[in-house]
DSSP file (Angstrom, degrees, kcal/mol; ACC not computed):
  #  RESIDUE AA STRUCTURE BP1 BP2  ACC     N-H-->O    O-->H-N    N-H-->O    O-->H-N    TCO  KAPPA ALPHA  PHI   PSI    X-CA   Y-CA   Z-CA
    1    1 A X              0   0    0      0, 0.0     2,-0.4     0, 0.0     0, 0.0   0.000 360.0 360.0 360.0 131.4   44.1   65.6  174.8
    2    2 A X        -     0   0    0      1,-0.0     2,-0.5     0, 0.0     0, 0.0  -0.712 360.0-131.5 -90.1 134.9   46.7   66.8  177.3
    3    3 A X        -     0   0    0     -2,-0.4     2,-0.4     3,-0.0     3,-0.4  -0.713  21.0-149.3 -84.3 131.0   46.7   65.1  180.7
    4    4 A X  S    S+     0   0    0     -2,-0.5     3,-0.1     1,-0.2    85,-0.1  -0.790  73.2  15.7-100.1 143.5   46.8   67.6  183.6
    5    5 A X  S    S+     0   0    0     -2,-0.4     2,-0.5     1,-0.3    84,-0.5   0.524  81.4 139.4  79.7   4.6   48.4   66.8  186.9
    6    6 A X        -     0   0    0     -3,-0.4    -1,-0.3    82,-0.1    -3,-0.0  -0.728  57.0-116.4 -84.7 126.3   50.4   63.8  185.6
    7    7 A X        -     0   0    0     -2,-0.5     2,-0.2    -3,-0.1    81,-0.1  -0.322  32.1-170.3 -66.3 139.6   53.9   63.8  187.1
    8    8 A X    >   -     0   0    0     -2,-0.0     3,-2.2     1,-0.0     4,-0.4  -0.703  43.6 -94.4-115.0 173.9   56.8   64.1  184.8
    9    9 A X  G >  S+     0   0    0      1,-0.3     3,-0.9    -2,-0.2    15,-0.7   0.743 124.0  65.4 -63.7 -19.6   60.5   63.7  185.6
   10   10 A X  G 3  S+     0   0    0      1,-0.2    -1,-0.3    13,-0.1    15,-0.1   0.679  94.8  60.9 -72.1 -15.2   60.7   67.5  186.1
   11   11 A X  G <  S+     0   0    0     -3,-2.2    76,-3.4     1,-0.1     2,-0.5   0.556 102.3  53.6 -87.6  -8.6   58.3   67.0  189.1
   12   12 A X  E <  S+A   86   0A   0     -3,-0.9    12,-2.9    -4,-0.4     2,-0.3  -0.984  74.9 145.9-127.8 119.0   60.7   64.7  191.0
   13   13 A X  E     -AB  85  23A   0     72,-2.2    72,-3.1    -2,-0.5     2,-0.4  -0.984  45.6-115.0-153.3 160.9   64.2   66.1  191.6
   14   14 A X  E     -AB  84  22A   0      8,-2.6     7,-2.6    -2,-0.3     8,-1.2  -0.804  30.1-162.4 -97.3 140.0   67.2   66.2  193.9
   15   15 A X  E     -AB  83  20A   0     68,-2.8    68,-2.7    -2,-0.4     2,-0.4  -0.979   9.8-176.5-126.5 136.0   68.1   69.5  195.4
   16   16 A X  E >  S- B   0  19A   0      3,-2.7     3,-1.7    -2,-0.4    66,-0.1  -0.983  76.0 -14.6-133.9 121.1   71.4   70.5  196.9
   17   17 A X  T 3  S-     0   0    0     -2,-0.4    -1,-0.1    64,-0.3     3,-0.1   0.887 129.7 -52.5  52.9  42.3   72.0   73.9  198.6
   18   18 A X  T 3  S+     0   0    0      1,-0.2     2,-0.4     0, 0.0    -1,-0.3   0.493 116.3 113.2  77.3   3.5   68.8   75.2  196.9
   19   19 A X  E <  S-B   16   0A   0     -3,-1.7    -3,-2.7    49,-0.0     2,-0.6  -0.903  71.3-121.5-112.5 138.3   69.9   74.1  193.4
   20   20 A X  E     +B   15   0A   0     -2,-0.4    -5,-0.2    -5,-0.2    49,-0.2  -0.643  36.2 170.6 -72.6 118.5   68.2   71.4  191.3
   21   21 A X  E     +     0   0A   0     -7,-2.6    45,-2.2    -2,-0.6     2,-0.3   0.649  59.1   8.7-107.3 -18.9   71.1   68.9  190.7
   22   22 A X  E     -BC  14  65A   0     -8,-1.2    -8,-2.6    43,-0.3     2,-0.4  -0.982  59.2-135.3-159.5 147.4   69.2   65.9  189.1
   23   23 A X  E     -BC  13  64A   0     41,-2.5    41,-2.6    -2,-0.3     2,-0.4  -0.845  23.0-147.8-102.9 147.6   65.8   64.9  187.8
   24   24 A X  E     - C   0  63A   0    -12,-2.9   -12,-0.3   -15,-0.7    39,-0.2  -0.941  10.1-158.5-120.3 132.9   64.4   61.5  188.8
   25   25 A X  E    S-     0   0A   0     37,-1.8     2,-0.3    36,-1.3    37,-0.2   0.902  73.0  -7.8 -78.0 -41.3   62.1   59.4  186.6
   26   26 A X  E     - C   0  61A   0     35,-1.6    35,-2.6    36,-0.1     2,-0.3  -0.966  59.0-171.5-151.9 166.2   60.6   57.3  189.3
   27   27 A X  E     - C   0  60A   0     -2,-0.3     2,-0.4    33,-0.2    33,-0.2  -0.994  14.7-154.4-155.3 157.0   60.7   56.5  193.0
   28   28 A X  E     - C   0  59A   0     31,-1.6    31,-2.7    -2,-0.3     2,-0.4  -0.990  20.2-157.1-129.1 141.4   59.4   54.2  195.8
   29   29 A X  E     - C   0  58A   0     -2,-0.4     2,-0.4    29,-0.2    29,-0.2  -0.950   9.1-173.7-123.0 138.5   59.3   55.4  199.4
   30   30 A X  E     - C   0  57A   0     27,-2.5    27,-3.1    -2,-0.4     2,-0.4  -0.995   6.0-162.7-132.5 127.3   59.2   53.3  202.5
   31   31 A X  E     + C   0  56A   0     -2,-0.4     2,-0.3    25,-0.2    25,-0.2  -0.882  15.1 168.8-107.8 140.4   58.8   54.7  206.0
   32   32 A X  E     - C   0  55A   0     23,-2.5    23,-3.0    -2,-0.4     2,-0.3  -0.968  13.1-162.7-142.5 160.4   59.7   52.8  209.1
   33   33 A X  E     - C   0  54A   0     -2,-0.3     2,-1.2    21,-0.2    21,-0.2  -0.996  24.3-126.2-145.9 151.3   60.1   53.6  212.8
   34   34 A X        -     0   0    0     19,-1.7    19,-0.3    -2,-0.3     2,-0.1  -0.635  37.0-179.2 -97.6  76.3   61.7   51.9  215.8
   35   35 A X        -     0   0    0     -2,-1.2     2,-0.4    17,-0.2    16,-0.2  -0.440  10.7-151.7 -75.6 151.5   58.8   51.7  218.3
   36   36 A X  E     -H   50   0B   0     14,-2.6    14,-3.3    -2,-0.1     2,-0.3  -0.956   8.9-128.4-127.9 144.0   59.5   50.2  221.7
   37   37 A X  E     -H   49   0B   0     -2,-0.4     2,-0.6    12,-0.2    12,-0.2  -0.672  16.0-140.8 -85.9 143.3   57.3   48.3  224.2
   38   38 A X  E     -H   48   0B   0     10,-3.2     9,-2.6    -2,-0.3    10,-1.1  -0.924  22.3-162.9-104.1 118.3   57.3   49.4  227.8
   39   39 A X        -     0   0    0     -2,-0.6     2,-0.4     7,-0.2     7,-0.1  -0.762   6.1-156.5-104.0 147.5   57.1   46.4  230.1
   40   40 A X    >   -     0   0    0      5,-0.4     3,-2.1    -2,-0.3     5,-0.1  -0.957  32.3 -98.0-122.6 141.8   56.1   46.4  233.7
   41   41 A X  T 3  S+     0   0    0     -2,-0.4     3,-0.1     1,-0.3     0, 0.0  -0.306 108.8  14.4 -57.5 129.6   57.1   43.8  236.3
   42   42 A X  T 3  S+     0   0    0      1,-0.3     2,-0.4     2,-0.0    -1,-0.3   0.350  97.4 118.4  88.2  -7.1   54.4   41.2  236.8
   43   43 A X    <   -     0   0    0     -3,-2.1    -1,-0.3     1,-0.1    -3,-0.1  -0.763  55.0-152.2 -94.1 140.0   52.5   42.1  233.6
   44   44 A X  S    S+     0   0    0     -2,-0.4     2,-0.3    -3,-0.1    -1,-0.1   0.674  81.8  37.0 -83.2 -16.9   52.0   39.5  230.9
   45   45 A X  S    S-     0   0    0     -5,-0.1    -5,-0.4     1,-0.0    -2,-0.0  -0.908 100.7 -84.8-130.0 158.5   51.8   42.2  228.1
   46   46 A X        -     0   0    0     -2,-0.3    -7,-0.2     1,-0.1     3,-0.1  -0.294  28.6-144.5 -59.5 146.9   53.5   45.5  227.5
   47   47 A X  S    S-     0   0    0     -9,-2.6     2,-0.3     1,-0.2    -8,-0.2   0.670  75.2  -8.0 -86.7 -18.8   51.8   48.4  229.3
   48   48 A X  E     -H   38   0B   0    -10,-1.1   -10,-3.2     2,-0.0     2,-0.4  -0.980  59.5-126.9-164.7 167.8   52.5   50.9  226.5
   49   49 A X  E     -H   37   0B   0     -2,-0.3     2,-0.5   -12,-0.2   -12,-0.2  -0.998  19.2-150.9-126.7 131.4   54.3   51.5  223.3
   50   50 A X  E     -H   36   0B   0    -14,-3.3   -14,-2.6    -2,-0.4     2,-0.2  -0.877  21.8-120.3-104.4 131.0   56.6   54.4  222.7
   51   51 A X        -     0   0    0     -2,-0.5   -16,-0.1   -16,-0.2     3,-0.1  -0.496  33.3-157.2 -68.8 131.0   57.0   55.8  219.2
   52   52 A X        -     0   0    0     -2,-0.2   -17,-0.2     1,-0.2     2,-0.1  -0.195  33.0 -57.3 -96.8-169.0   60.6   55.6  218.0
   53   53 A X        -     0   0    0    -19,-0.3   -19,-1.7   -20,-0.1     2,-0.3  -0.404  52.6-126.6 -72.7 146.8   62.6   57.5  215.4
   54   54 A X  E     -C   33   0A   0    -21,-0.2     2,-0.4    68,-0.2   -21,-0.2  -0.685  21.3-168.1 -93.8 149.2   61.3   57.5  211.8
   55   55 A X  E     -C   32   0A   0    -23,-3.0   -23,-2.5    -2,-0.3     2,-0.5  -1.000   6.4-155.7-137.2 135.3   63.5   56.5  208.9
   56   56 A X  E     -CD  31 121A   0     65,-1.7    65,-2.8    -2,-0.4     2,-0.5  -0.950   6.7-169.7-115.5 124.2   62.6   57.0  205.2
   57   57 A X  E     -CD  30 120A   0    -27,-3.1   -27,-2.5    -2,-0.5     2,-0.4  -0.963   7.5-171.0-115.1 126.7   64.2   54.8  202.6
   58   58 A X  E     -CD  29 119A   0     61,-3.0    61,-3.0    -2,-0.5     2,-0.7  -0.963  15.4-155.3-124.2 131.8   63.7   55.8  198.9
   59   59 A X  E     -CD  28 118A   0    -31,-2.7   -31,-1.6    -2,-0.4     2,-0.4  -0.924  19.1-165.7-104.4 113.2   64.5   53.9  195.9
   60   60 A X  E     -CD  27 117A   0     57,-3.0    57,-2.2    -2,-0.7     2,-0.4  -0.827   1.0-157.8-103.5 136.5   65.1   56.3  193.0
   61   61 A X  E     +CD  26 116A   0    -35,-2.6   -35,-1.6    -2,-0.4   -36,-1.3  -0.917  60.9   2.7-118.3 143.7   65.2   55.1  189.4
   62   62 A X  E    S-     0   0A   0     53,-2.7   -37,-1.8    -2,-0.4     2,-0.5   0.974  70.4-169.8  51.0  82.5   66.8   56.8  186.3
   63   63 A X  E     -CD  24 114A   0     51,-2.9    51,-2.1   -39,-0.2     2,-0.5  -0.857   6.3-165.2-101.8 134.2   68.4   59.9  187.6
   64   64 A X  E     -CD  23 113A   0    -41,-2.6   -41,-2.5    -2,-0.5    49,-0.2  -0.976  18.6-130.6-119.7 122.5   69.8   62.5  185.2
   65   65 A X  E     -C   22   0A   0     47,-2.5   -43,-0.3    -2,-0.5    47,-0.1  -0.437  28.6-116.0 -68.5 144.5   72.2   65.2  186.4
   66   66 A X     >  -     0   0    0    -45,-2.2     4,-2.3     1,-0.1     5,-0.2  -0.390  23.1-111.4 -76.0 159.7   71.2   68.7  185.4
   67   67 A X  H  > S+     0   0    0      1,-0.2     4,-2.6     2,-0.2     5,-0.2   0.883 119.7  53.9 -58.0 -39.3   73.5   70.7  183.0
   68   68 A X  H  > S+     0   0    0      2,-0.2     4,-1.8     1,-0.2    -1,-0.2   0.907 108.1  48.7 -63.1 -42.1   74.3   73.0  185.9
   69   69 A X  H  4>S+     0   0    0    -49,-0.2     5,-2.7     2,-0.2     4,-0.3   0.903 111.9  49.1 -65.1 -41.2   75.3   70.1  188.1
   70   70 A X  H ><5S+     0   0    0     -4,-2.3     3,-1.3     1,-0.2    -2,-0.2   0.927 112.3  47.4 -64.6 -44.1   77.5   68.7  185.4
   71   71 A X  H 3<5S+     0   0    0     -4,-2.6    -1,-0.2     1,-0.3    -2,-0.2   0.791 109.8  54.0 -69.3 -25.0   79.2   72.1  184.8
   72   72 A X  T 3<5S-     0   0    0     -4,-1.8    -1,-0.3    -5,-0.2    -2,-0.2   0.499 116.4-118.1 -82.1  -4.3   79.7   72.5  188.6
   73   73 A X  T < 5 +     0   0    0     -3,-1.3     2,-0.3    -4,-0.3    -3,-0.2   0.687  59.8 154.7  77.5  17.4   81.4   69.1  188.6
   74   74 A X      < -     0   0    0     -5,-2.7     2,-0.3    -6,-0.2    -1,-0.2  -0.609  18.2-177.2 -79.1 135.5   78.9   67.5  190.9
   75   75 A X    >>  -     0   0    0     -2,-0.3     3,-1.4     1,-0.1     4,-0.5  -0.910  39.2-108.5-127.9 164.7   78.5   63.7  190.7
   76   76 A X  G >4 S+     0   0    0     -2,-0.3     3,-1.0     1,-0.3    24,-0.1   0.817 115.1  59.5 -60.4 -33.1   76.1   61.3  192.5
   77   77 A X  G 34 S+     0   0    0      1,-0.2    -1,-0.3     3,-0.0    23,-0.1   0.744 103.3  52.3 -70.0 -22.2   78.9   59.9  194.6
   78   78 A X  G <4 S+     0   0    0     -3,-1.4    -1,-0.2     2,-0.0    -2,-0.2   0.544  80.0 119.5 -89.0  -7.7   79.7   63.3  196.1
   79   79 A X    <<  +     0   0    0     -3,-1.0    21,-0.5    -4,-0.5     2,-0.3  -0.393  34.7 167.7 -67.3 130.0   76.1   64.1  197.2
   80   80 A X        +     0   0    0     -2,-0.2    19,-0.2     1,-0.1    18,-0.1  -0.996  59.7   1.1-140.1 140.2   75.7   64.7  200.9
   81   81 A X  S    S+     0   0    0     17,-0.8   -64,-0.3    -2,-0.3    18,-0.2   0.910  87.9 150.8  50.7  53.9   72.8   66.1  202.9
   82   82 A X  E     - E   0  98A   0     16,-1.4    16,-2.8   -66,-0.1     2,-0.3  -0.513  38.6-122.9-106.4 176.9   70.6   66.7  199.9
   83   83 A X  E     -A   15   0A   0    -68,-2.7   -68,-2.8    13,-0.2     2,-0.5  -0.913   4.4-143.9-122.6 149.2   66.8   66.8  199.5
   84   84 A X  E     -AE  14  95A   0     11,-2.7    11,-2.8    -2,-0.3     2,-0.5  -0.971  20.3-162.1-108.9 124.3   64.4   64.8  197.3
   85   85 A X  E     -AE  13  94A   0    -72,-3.1   -72,-2.2    -2,-0.5     2,-0.5  -0.926   7.6-172.0-112.2 127.2   61.5   67.0  196.1
   86   86 A X  E     -AE  12  93A   0      7,-3.0     7,-2.9    -2,-0.5     2,-0.6  -0.963   7.4-160.6-120.0 114.5   58.3   65.4  194.8
   87   87 A X  E     + E   0  92A   0    -76,-3.4     2,-0.3    -2,-0.5     5,-0.2  -0.851  12.7 179.2 -99.4 118.0   55.8   67.8  193.2
   88   88 A X        -     0   0    0      3,-3.1     3,-0.3    -2,-0.6   -82,-0.1  -0.728  44.5-100.1-109.6 164.2   52.2   66.4  193.0
   89   89 A X  S    S+     0   0    0    -84,-0.5     3,-0.1    -2,-0.3   -83,-0.1   0.846 120.1  23.4 -53.8 -36.6   49.2   68.3  191.6
   90   90 A X  S    S+     0   0    0      1,-0.1    39,-1.7   -85,-0.1     2,-0.3   0.513 128.4  18.0-110.4  -6.8   47.9   69.2  195.1
   91   91 A X  E     - F   0 128A   0     -3,-0.3    -3,-3.1    37,-0.3     2,-0.4  -0.981  59.3-128.9-158.9 167.5   51.0   69.0  197.3
   92   92 A X  E     -EF  87 127A   0     35,-3.0    35,-2.7    -2,-0.3     2,-0.5  -0.987  17.4-159.9-124.3 131.4   54.7   68.9  197.6
   93   93 A X  E     -EF  86 126A   0     -7,-2.9    -7,-3.0    -2,-0.4     2,-0.5  -0.953   7.9-170.2-113.8 128.3   56.7   66.3  199.5
   94   94 A X  E     -EF  85 125A   0     31,-3.1    31,-2.6    -2,-0.5     2,-0.6  -0.966   9.3-166.3-123.3 121.5   60.2   67.0  200.6
   95   95 A X  E     -EF  84 124A   0    -11,-2.8   -11,-2.7    -2,-0.5     3,-0.2  -0.923  23.4-176.4-100.2 121.4   62.6   64.4  202.0
   96   96 A X  E     + F   0 123A   0     27,-1.6    27,-1.7    -2,-0.6    26,-1.5  -0.684  52.2  43.8-119.8 172.0   65.5   66.2  203.6
   97   97 A X  E    S+     0   0A   0     -2,-0.2     2,-0.2    24,-0.2    -1,-0.2   0.870  80.2 177.0  64.9  37.4   68.8   65.3  205.2
   98   98 A X  E     +E   82   0A   0    -16,-2.8   -16,-1.4    -3,-0.2   -17,-0.8  -0.478  19.4 177.6 -81.6 143.4   69.3   62.6  202.5
   99   99 A X  E     -G  120   0A   0     21,-1.9    21,-3.0    -2,-0.2     2,-0.2  -0.987  28.7-122.2-134.9 141.5   72.4   60.4  202.2
  100  100 A X  E     -G  119   0A   0    -21,-0.5    19,-0.3    -2,-0.3     3,-0.1  -0.591  22.8-178.2 -83.1 148.3   72.7   57.7  199.5
  101  101 A X  E    S+     0   0A   0     17,-3.3     2,-0.3     1,-0.4    18,-0.2   0.662  70.3  15.9-115.7 -30.1   73.3   54.1  200.6
  102  102 A X  E     -G  118   0A   0     16,-1.2    16,-2.4     2,-0.0    -1,-0.4  -0.999  57.9-167.5-142.5 147.8   73.6   52.4  197.2
  103  103 A X  E     -G  117   0A   0     -2,-0.3     2,-0.5    14,-0.2    14,-0.2  -0.998   4.0-168.1-132.5 130.0   74.2   53.5  193.6
  104  104 A X  E     -G  116   0A   0     12,-3.3    12,-1.9    -2,-0.4    11,-1.4  -0.977   9.3-172.9-119.3 123.2   73.8   51.3  190.6
  105  105 A X        +     0   0    0     -2,-0.5     2,-0.3     9,-0.2     9,-0.1  -0.843   5.7 179.5-113.9 151.5   75.0   52.5  187.2
  106  106 A X        +     0   0    0     -2,-0.3     2,-0.3     7,-0.3     7,-0.1  -0.971  45.7  19.3-140.8 156.2   74.6   51.1  183.8
  107  107 A X  S    S+     0   0    0     -2,-0.3    -2,-0.1     8,-0.0     2,-0.0  -0.598  95.3  20.1  95.2-147.7   75.8   52.2  180.3
  108  108 A X  S >  S-     0   0    0     -2,-0.3     3,-1.4     1,-0.1     5,-0.2  -0.256  75.3-105.9 -72.6 147.4   78.5   54.5  179.3
  109  109 A X  T 3  S+     0   0    0      1,-0.2    -1,-0.1     3,-0.1     3,-0.1  -0.448 104.0  11.7 -65.5 140.5   81.5   55.6  181.4
  110  110 A X  T 3  S+     0   0    0      1,-0.2     2,-0.3    -2,-0.1    -1,-0.2   0.542  87.1 145.8  66.5   9.1   81.2   59.2  182.7
  111  111 A X    <   -     0   0    0     -3,-1.4     2,-1.4     1,-0.1    -1,-0.2  -0.603  54.4-131.1 -73.2 137.4   77.5   59.4  181.7
  112  112 A X  S    S+     0   0    0     -2,-0.3   -47,-2.5    -3,-0.1     2,-0.4  -0.263  74.7 104.2 -87.3  53.2   75.7   61.6  184.2
  113  113 A X  E     -D   64   0A   0     -2,-1.4     2,-0.4   -49,-0.2    -7,-0.3  -0.997  51.4-163.8-131.7 134.7   72.9   59.0  184.5
  114  114 A X  E     -D   63   0A   0    -51,-2.1   -51,-2.9    -2,-0.4    -9,-0.2  -0.975  10.8-154.2-118.5 135.2   72.3   56.6  187.4
  115  115 A X  E    S-     0   0A   0    -11,-1.4   -53,-2.7    -2,-0.4     2,-0.4   0.945  78.4  -0.1 -72.0 -50.1   70.0   53.6  187.0
  116  116 A X  E     -DG  61 104A   0    -12,-1.9   -12,-3.3   -55,-0.2     2,-0.4  -0.994  58.1-177.7-145.6 134.6   69.1   53.3  190.7
  117  117 A X  E     -DG  60 103A   0    -57,-2.2   -57,-3.0    -2,-0.4     2,-0.5  -0.996  15.6-150.2-130.9 129.1   70.1   55.1  193.9
  118  118 A X  E     -DG  59 102A   0    -16,-2.4   -17,-3.3    -2,-0.4   -16,-1.2  -0.861  21.6-169.8 -96.8 130.6   68.8   54.1  197.3
  119  119 A X  E     -DG  58 100A   0    -61,-3.0   -61,-3.0    -2,-0.5     2,-0.5  -0.936  17.1-152.9-125.4 141.1   68.5   57.1  199.7
  120  120 A X  E     -DG  57  99A   0    -21,-3.0   -21,-1.9    -2,-0.4     2,-0.3  -0.971  18.3-167.0-113.2 126.4   67.9   57.4  203.4
  121  121 A X  E     -D   56   0A   0    -65,-2.8   -65,-1.7    -2,-0.5   -24,-0.2  -0.850  19.9-157.6-114.0 148.2   66.3   60.6  204.6
  122  122 A X  S    S+     0   0    0    -26,-1.5     2,-0.3    -2,-0.3   -25,-0.2   0.699  77.0  35.1 -95.0 -20.5   65.9   61.9  208.1
  123  123 A X  E     -F   96   0A   0    -27,-1.7   -27,-1.6   -67,-0.1     2,-0.4  -0.969  55.2-165.0-136.5 149.6   62.9   64.2  207.6
  124  124 A X  E     -F   95   0A   0     -2,-0.3     2,-0.4   -29,-0.2   -29,-0.2  -0.986  12.0-178.6-133.1 123.2   59.7   64.2  205.5
  125  125 A X  E     -F   94   0A   0    -31,-2.6   -31,-3.1    -2,-0.4     2,-0.5  -0.973   6.9-165.1-123.1 136.0   57.7   67.4  205.1
  126  126 A X  E     +F   93   0A   0     -2,-0.4     2,-0.4   -33,-0.2   -33,-0.2  -0.985  10.6 178.4-123.7 126.4   54.4   67.6  203.1
  127  127 A X  E     -F   92   0A   0    -35,-2.7   -35,-3.0    -2,-0.5     2,-0.3  -0.936  27.7-120.3-125.8 148.8   53.0   71.0  202.1
  128  128 A X  E      F   91   0A   0     -2,-0.4   -37,-0.3   -37,-0.2   -38,-0.1  -0.649 360.0 360.0 -85.6 146.8   49.9   71.8  200.1
  129  129 A X              0   0    0    -39,-1.7   -38,-0.2    -2,-0.3    -1,-0.1   0.431 360.0 360.0 -89.7 360.0   50.4   73.8  197.0
């Protein structure tokens, strides 16, 4: 029996200038924001909280460069301003404006596989399919 709607590595990928450059086996995503309290003189508690900027940190595991990316000479260390696309059965999540902060490699020299890449994204868009 075939499972429908179960994500495969083809459903999670990195995109650069509209081209798929790597497939990703797994990910964890963490969103945070820098909210600030508004204080007023003479008040013992803040009078309001202002929503700050959002930041998305993604831990990607087992990344494989696509054949096109390899033939174009793209490597993970050169990636700038890319997107992470996650296709789920009912929706698509796109993290854009991505920059990597850490890369962990294991195995053979020059293999186009990265074990773990931590990515910081500036935007998150969710669309229904």
